[in-house]
N, C-alpha and C positions, 0 to 999 in steps of 0.2 A: 308935407307930402300928405296925400290923403290916406294911404296905408298907415302910417305913422299915428294919423288922427284916430282911425279905426282901433289901433292898438291902444292908444291911451284913453280912447271912450271905454273900451271894455274893462281896461285896469280901474278906472273911477267907477264902474259900475258894480264893481266886485270890492268896492274900497268901504269903510265904515259910514262915508258919505253917500254912498251910492244906493243900490236896490237891494232890498232884503231878499229878493227871489234868484237875483243872480249869485248874492253871496252865497247863498245854499245850496247853489248846483254843485256837484259833485264832476270827477273827471268823468266816471262812467254814465252820470246823465247826459252829460255834452256829447259823449260817444254816441249815444242813442240818438239825441237830437238830429247828429251828424248824417247817420243814416236815414232818417226821415226828410231831412233837407236833400241828401242825395238823390231819393225817390222823387221828391217834387221837381227838382232840376230835371230829373228824366222824363217827368210828363211834360216838362215845358218843351224839351227838345223833340218830342214826339207829337205835340202839336205845331211843332214849327213857328212858336211864338218868340220872337227875338228881344222883344222888351221882357216878357215873362222869364225868358233865360238869364238876362242880366239880373233882375232881381234876385232869381233863386241863386245865381252864382255867388252874388253878395251875401245872400243867408249862409251858403257853405261856407264861404270866407270867413264871416265872423263868429261861426260856430267852430270851425276848425283852429282859428286863433285862440278863441276860448280853451279850448281843450291843451292847447299849448302853454298857455299862461296859467291855468290850473296846474298843468305838469311841473312849471316851475316852480309855484307856490309850495309844491309838495317836496321841493328840495332838489328836485330832478333837472335835466337839461332845459335851458330857457332857448326862446324863440332864436337867438343867434347860432347857438349849437346844433338845435334842429337842422336851421338852414344849412348849418356847415356841413353836417353829415349827409343831408341830402344830396347836396351838389357834390361832394367829394364820391358818394355811390353813384350818380349819376356819370361822373366822368371815367370812374374807374370801370364800370360796366358796359362800357362803350369805347374799347381798345380798338375797333374799327373806325372810330372818328378822332378820338385823342391820342392815339398810339400809333403801333405800327401793323396792326392786324387790317384786313379787309373785309368787308361783305358786300356783296353784290345784290343780295337779296333779303328780305326781311326774316325769312327762315334762318339765314347766316347771323344776322344781327342777334336773333333771339338765341341761338346757339352760343354766342360770344356772352351774351349777358350771363347764360346759367354756367358757363365756363367760370366767368369771373366770381359767380356767387359760391360755385363748389371751390374755388381757389379760396376765397375769403374763410370759408368754413375750415378748411384745411390748416390756413396759417393761423386762426385761432384758437386751433386746437380744440376745436368743435367736432364732433361727431357727425359726419355729413348724414344726413336724413334722406330717406326715400323721398322720390318724386312727388308723391301726395303728401307727405307729411305736414307740409306748409300749408295746405288748403284749409281755409277758415272753416271752423265747425258751425259758426253761425250764420254764414252765407244762407239765405232762403234755398230750399231743396233744389228748384229747378236751375238757380245760377251756379248753385255749388255743381250740380250734374255737368252743366256747359262748361264750366272752368274745369272741373276733372277731365273731361272727354278733351278739351283743346290741349291740356298740358300732354296726355299720353299720346295725343296724336303729333305733338311736337316733336316726340321721339320715335316716329315713326310707328305706333301701335295705332294702326288706322286703315279703315275699309279702304278699297281699290275705287270703286264706283258707286255712284247714287244708288244702283239698281240692287248693289249688295246689302245696302242699309234698309231700302224698301222691303227686300226680301225678309231681313231680319225682322222688321217692323210687323210685318204679315205672320212671321213664325210666333212671335211673342203675342199676337192677337189670338192664335189659334191655342196657344197653351193658356192663355186665361181663359178662353171660353171651356176648355178641358176642365181646368181648375173650377170653375164654376158649377160646372156637370158633376163633379166631384163632391160639391157642396162640403170642401175642406176649407173653412175661412181663413187658415194661415196660408195655405197654398194660396188661395185667390189672393191675398194680401201681397204675397212673395210677386205673383206674376203681374198683378196691377203695377208694381213699382217697377218692373222689367219693363214692361209696355211703355211705361211713361219715360223711363231712361232712352229707351228706342227712339221715341217721338223728339226727344232731345236731341240726340244723335243725329237724325234725319234732320231737323232745323239747322244745325251746326253745319253739317255737309253741304247743305243747300245756302249758307251763308246768311240763314236767316235765325234771329233772335228768338228763340221759341217763347222766352219771359214776355219779351214785347209782343208777339203774336198773342199770347194767351191773354195778355191786358187788353189788347185791342178787342179780342173776343169778347170778354167780360165786359167791357164797357160798351161794346154793338150790343148784347143781351139787355144788358140794363137799361138802355135807351129806348131799344123796342118794346120790352114789357112797360117800360114808363109810359109808352103810346098805348098800349093796351090799357093799362090801369086809369089813364086820362080819358080813354074812349067811354069807358063804363061809366066814370063819374058822370060824364056828359049825359048819359042814359039814366043817370041815377040809381046805378046798380054797383054794388061792391063786388071785389073779386070772389067772395065765397058765394055771392049769388049767381053768379055766372057759369054757365057750363064750359066744360072743356071745349066743346065744338065751336062756341061763341067765341072763347079765347083766342082758339086757333085761327079762326076767321080774320080777327083784327090783328092778329099776329101778321099774317101774310098781309095784309094792308100796310103794316108798319115795315115789313119789309120791301114793299114797292115804293114807298116813299124814302127809305134810309138812303140818301147820297152815297156814292161810293167814297171810301175813304182813298186819301192821297197815298201815292206809293211811299212804303217806309224809306225812312232816311238812313 
């Protein structure tokens, strides 16, 4: 079986006969690589490149398996135990599928998941944390804001209409303007954060991923600025030599030539 072959290859790479670099990697190292590979997979998905998705899924898989193997090397749970716990958790937290509860909507399914998670904490004697206590602190800020908003929306702490969210965004824009006029850097810092948080909320409310939208805009800007730079190079001029008006004119050309992006998946 290919999966077993992959596991054996990873074990061999970390053995005395394997690769010095692989032997040197720690659990923390591989977890960082896992994040990197997950972002590369996200890029492939965004580009709708099926072959690249296959390759990136493979990278995610071998890095994840490496994490498990190193975890076991440290005397913790091995792959069999990790898989057993994962499977038991999936069954336990889907009582509407594997037991006697019912769920006729995604919201009901999510509520059952949360209920079972709460029950697990109670039965284990752990103090139940707050809704947001499990929010990973290492998440990138935009993703963390989106995840936080989804969690509180799941328990009903939510705007009723998109118009309300847009009104809040306009309110935060005005508050940032006032903060800038006050020339108070700390206040401006806080209001900028509030504005960004509201932008994320609007994206979520409209079912648009703000992190993906921003990434698309960054890529678009880099592509168009690359056109400006290339056209100046053809004219044997540097960016420093070009005037703002000249760069603006080339920027408008790049916008006219730039193809419309495909709809987000």
